[in-house]
C-alpha positions in Angstrom: 98.1 81.3 87.1 95.6 84.1 87.9 94.1 85.7 91.0 91.9 83.4 92.9 88.2 84.5 92.5 85.9 84.9 95.7 84.2 81.6 95.9 86.5 79.9 93.4 88.3 76.7 93.9 92.2 77.7 94.7 94.8 76.7 92.5 96.8 74.2 94.7 100.2 72.5 94.2 103.4 70.9 96.2 105.0 74.1 97.6 108.2 73.4 96.1 106.4 73.2 92.7 104.8 76.5 93.4 107.9 78.1 93.9 109.7 76.6 91.0 106.7 77.9 88.8 106.5 81.4 90.0 110.3 81.7 89.4 110.5 80.4 86.2 107.1 81.6 84.4 107.1 84.9 86.3 110.4 85.8 87.7 109.0 85.9 91.4 111.2 85.0 94.4 110.2 84.4 98.0 110.3 87.9 99.8 108.5 87.3 103.1 106.9 84.6 105.3 105.1 83.8 108.3 102.4 81.6 110.1 98.8 82.6 110.3 96.5 81.7 113.2 95.8 78.4 111.8 99.6 77.0 111.7 99.8 77.4 108.1 102.8 79.0 106.3 102.0 82.3 104.4 104.5 83.3 101.8 104.8 86.4 99.5 106.4 85.8 96.0 107.5 89.0 94.0 109.5 90.1 91.2 112.9 91.9 91.7 111.2 95.1 90.7 108.3 94.4 92.9 105.8 95.2 89.9 104.0 91.6 90.5 103.2 89.5 93.3 101.6 86.4 94.6 100.4 85.3 98.0 100.1 81.6 99.0 99.4 79.5 102.0 101.1 76.2 102.8 99.4 73.6 104.8 101.4 71.0 107.1 101.3 68.4 104.3 103.2 70.9 102.0 100.2 71.7 99.8 100.6 75.2 98.7 97.5 77.1 97.5 97.4 80.5 95.9 95.3 83.1 97.8 96.0 86.3 95.6 98.0 88.0 92.9 98.3 91.2 91.9 100.5 94.2 90.8 103.1 96.5 93.0 104.1 95.3 96.2 105.3 97.9 98.6 107.1 96.7 101.6 106.4 99.2 104.6 108.6 99.8 107.6 111.1 96.6 107.2 114.3 98.7 107.7 116.0 98.1 111.1 116.0 100.9 113.4 119.4 102.3 114.3 119.1 100.8 117.7 118.3 97.3 116.3 121.0 97.8 113.8 123.8 98.7 116.1 122.8 95.8 118.6 122.8 93.5 115.8 125.8 94.4 114.1 127.7 96.0 117.2 129.8 92.6 117.9 131.0 92.5 114.1 131.7 96.2 114.2 133.9 95.9 117.4 135.7 92.9 116.0 136.6 94.7 112.7 137.9 97.6 114.7 140.4 95.3 116.6 141.2 93.4 113.2 139.6 90.0 113.9 137.0 88.1 112.1 
């Protein structure tokens, strides 16, 4: 699979097939997803080393189309802040101190 050129017909296939193809042929796994303003699922697949990535859009029928692909994926600002982290893990930390699960 190659990057979709401007004006070219995008490569589309069932979303489950796209995920398998990217994993088996390029070593890419899903690292991020979200909904766009049209309600389509946007997903980023990348290698573990983040040296290759693919961006896809999946419609309500499950048809995934390649939007772009490239090199060097760098995720910025994804680490939780100290306040969020303590709030998210606070109850578990307190349970661990008391010795309960």
